[in-house]
C-alpha positions in Angstrom: 98.1 58.5 131.4 100.1 62.3 131.9 101.6 61.5 128.7 98.3 60.9 126.7 96.5 64.1 128.3 99.6 66.1 127.3 99.8 65.0 123.8 95.6 64.9 123.3 96.5 69.2 124.5 99.6 69.4 121.8 97.1 68.1 119.0 94.0 70.5 120.0 96.5 73.3 120.0 97.8 72.1 116.6 94.7 71.8 115.1 93.7 75.2 116.3 96.4 77.0 115.4 96.3 74.8 111.6 92.3 76.5 111.6 93.5 80.1 111.9 96.7 79.8 109.3 93.9 78.0 107.2 91.2 81.1 107.6 94.3 83.4 107.4 95.6 81.9 104.1 91.9 82.2 102.7 92.1 86.0 103.6 94.9 86.9 101.8 94.0 84.2 98.8 90.9 86.4 98.4 92.9 90.0 99.1 95.4 89.1 96.3 93.1 88.3 93.7 91.1 91.6 94.2 94.8 93.5 94.3 95.4 91.6 91.2 92.2 92.8 89.1 92.7 96.2 90.9 96.4 96.4 89.0 95.1 95.0 86.2 92.4 97.9 85.7 95.1 100.5 86.2 97.4 98.9 84.2 94.9 99.1 81.8 93.6 102.8 82.2 97.3 103.7 82.2 97.6 102.5 79.0 94.6 103.8 77.2 95.6 107.2 78.7 99.2 106.7 77.2 97.5 106.1 74.0 95.6 109.0 73.9 98.4 111.4 74.9 101.0 110.3 72.7 99.5 108.0 70.4 102.2 105.8 70.4 103.0 102.2 72.2 101.9 102.0 76.0 105.2 102.3 78.4 104.1 99.3 79.7 104.1 97.1 76.5 107.8 98.7 75.3 110.8 97.0 75.9 113.5 98.6 78.6 116.3 100.6 76.9 118.8 98.8 78.4 117.1 95.6 75.6 
C-alpha cells in the first residue's frame, strides 16, 4: 500500500510540473510571436529609413562583403 501511495504522489507531482511547464511554454510562445512582430516592424522601418537616406538597396537586403 505504501508503494501505491508513493506512486500516486509521484504522479501528482509530475502532473503539476507538466501543467506548470505547459503554461510557461504557452507564455513563451506568445512572447516570441510578439518579439518576431516587433523585429519585423523595426526591420521594415530601418529599410525605409535607409532608402530615404541613401536611395540604394537597404543594408538588410545586401549580400555581406565576404560573399
